[in-house]
N, C-alpha and C positions, 0 to 999 in steps of 0.2 A: 190942959192941952186943947188946942183949937180943933175944930171939926175936920180931922184928917183921916184918910184911910190908912190902915196898917198894911205895909208892903212886905211880901215874903222875900226870901233870898232869891228865888227864881224871878220875881218881879223886878228886883234890882238888877239882876244879871241881864235880863232882857233890856232894861232901860239903858244899861251901860255897854251893851253888846259884848259881854264877857261871860265866862262860864260860872256856874253856881259855886264851884270850888274856888274860883278866884275871889268871889264875894266873901266866902268864909275866910280866905287868907287875908283879905282886907280887914275883916273884923279882928282877927288875931293880931295883926300888926298895928291896929289902932287907926287905920286910915279912914274908916267910916264908922259912925256911931250906930248902935243898934240897941235893942232891948229884947228881953225874953218874956214870953208868955208860956208858962210851963216849960216844955222842952223846945218850943218853936222860937226861932229868931225872927224878929220883926223890925221894920224900919219905918220911919215917918218920911213923908215927902221932903221935909226940911233936912233930914239926915242926908238924903241923896243930893239935894241942892247944895248943901254945905260941902260935901265931898267934891262935887263938880267945881264949885267956886274956888276951892283950894288946890285944885290939880293943875299944875302948869303944863304948857304945851310940850315941854321937853321930856315929859314922862317921869321926872324926878319929883317926888312929893315934897311940897312945902307945908303940908298940913301940920298944925301945931303938935299933934301926937307923934309925928315922926322926927321932929327937930331934936328931941333928947337922944334918940338913937344915933343920929348922925354926929351929934356933938360929943358922943361918948359919955353922957351923963349917967352915973350909976342909977340903976333902976329903970333906965329908959329902954330896956329890952336888949336885943342883940346889937352888937356893934357891927357896922358894915365896913 
């Protein structure tokens, strides 16, 4: 991994102007990538940049992790 700082959920929430619980919901839904160090969730700057680049202006996610859920693919999580 390149020389990047590990970002906390609060750091990401501040960057995206959302609550920390929204960030945790984004992790659970697969909208944003993260990793764990012990019990702490951490993000790379690239994780956040990737999320932003895949987020359309209409608010509906076109992130690859959410496509399976919308298409109703088994194992893709909840169907909307």
